[in-house]
C-alpha positions in Angstrom: 193.1 61.4 66.5 195.7 61.1 69.5 195.3 57.2 69.0 196.1 56.4 65.4 198.9 59.1 65.8 200.1 56.5 68.5 199.4 53.6 66.5 201.5 55.2 63.6 204.3 56.4 65.3 204.8 52.8 67.1 204.3 51.7 63.6 207.3 53.7 61.8 209.2 52.7 65.2 208.7 48.6 64.2 209.6 49.4 60.4 212.8 51.6 61.5 213.9 48.2 63.9 213.1 45.5 61.1 215.4 47.8 59.4 218.0 48.1 61.7 217.8 43.9 62.5 217.8 43.7 58.0 221.3 45.8 57.6 222.9 44.1 60.8 222.0 40.4 59.3 223.6 41.6 55.6 227.0 43.0 57.7 227.0 40.0 59.0 226.4 38.1 56.4 229.2 40.2 54.2 231.4 39.5 57.1 231.4 36.2 57.1 231.9 36.0 53.3 235.2 38.4 54.0 236.3 35.4 55.9 238.9 33.4 53.8 242.3 32.7 52.5 244.5 34.5 55.1 248.0 33.3 56.8 247.1 31.8 59.9 247.9 33.8 62.5 245.8 36.7 60.6 243.3 34.5 59.9 243.2 33.5 64.0 243.5 36.9 64.8 240.6 38.1 62.2 238.2 35.4 63.5 238.8 36.6 67.0 237.7 39.8 65.8 235.0 39.4 63.9 233.5 36.5 66.2 234.0 39.5 69.3 232.2 41.8 66.4 229.7 38.5 65.9 228.9 38.5 69.7 228.3 42.4 69.7 225.7 42.3 66.6 223.9 39.6 68.2 223.1 40.5 72.0 222.3 44.1 69.7 220.2 42.4 67.7 219.1 40.5 70.6 218.0 43.9 72.2 216.1 44.9 68.3 214.1 41.8 68.5 213.0 42.5 71.6 211.4 45.8 71.5 210.1 44.9 68.6 208.3 42.4 70.3 207.2 45.2 72.6 206.4 47.7 70.0 204.0 44.5 68.7 202.8 43.9 71.6 201.9 47.6 72.6 200.5 47.9 68.7 198.2 44.7 69.3 197.0 46.5 73.0 196.3 49.9 71.2 194.3 48.0 68.2 192.1 46.1 70.4 191.7 49.9 72.7 190.4 51.4 69.3 188.1 48.7 68.6 186.7 48.3 72.4 186.2 52.5 71.7 184.6 52.4 68.2 182.1 48.9 70.2 181.3 50.9 73.1 180.8 54.1 70.9 178.6 52.2 68.6 176.6 51.1 72.2 176.6 54.6 73.0 174.7 55.6 70.1 172.3 53.1 70.6 171.3 53.4 74.1 171.6 57.2 73.2 168.6 56.6 70.5 166.1 54.3 72.6 166.7 57.0 75.1 165.6 59.8 72.5 162.5 57.3 72.0 161.4 56.2 74.9 161.5 60.4 75.6 159.1 60.3 72.9 157.0 58.1 74.0 156.3 59.7 78.0 156.4 63.1 75.7 153.5 62.1 73.9 151.6 59.8 76.6 151.7 62.9 78.9 150.3 64.9 75.5 147.3 62.4 75.6 146.4 62.1 79.1 146.6 66.2 79.1 144.7 66.2 76.1 142.1 63.8 78.3 141.9 65.9 81.6 141.1 68.7 79.6 
C-alpha cells in the first residue's frame, strides 16, 4: 500500500513537471511570435531582454527535464521493486504450501508407525 502510494505520488509529480514544461514551451513560442516589427533600437533591446529570458527558461526547462528523468528512474525502480516483492510473495506462498504438505505427510507417517508399534 505504501509502495503504491509512493508510485502515485511520483506519477503526480511527473505529470506536474510535464505540464510545467509544456507551459514554458508555450510561453517561449508566444514570446517568439511577439518579437516583430518595431524600431531597431527597441527591437535590439527587446531581443536582448528576450534572449535573457529565453536562457533563463532554457535553464529552468533543463532543470525540470532532469527532475522528470529522475522521477522516471525512481518510478521504474519502484515498479521493479513492486514486481520483485510480488514474485517473492508468490515463492513464499509456494514454499509455505510445500512445508504444509511435508508436515501432513510426516504426521501421517508418525500415525502409521504408532499404529504399527501398538
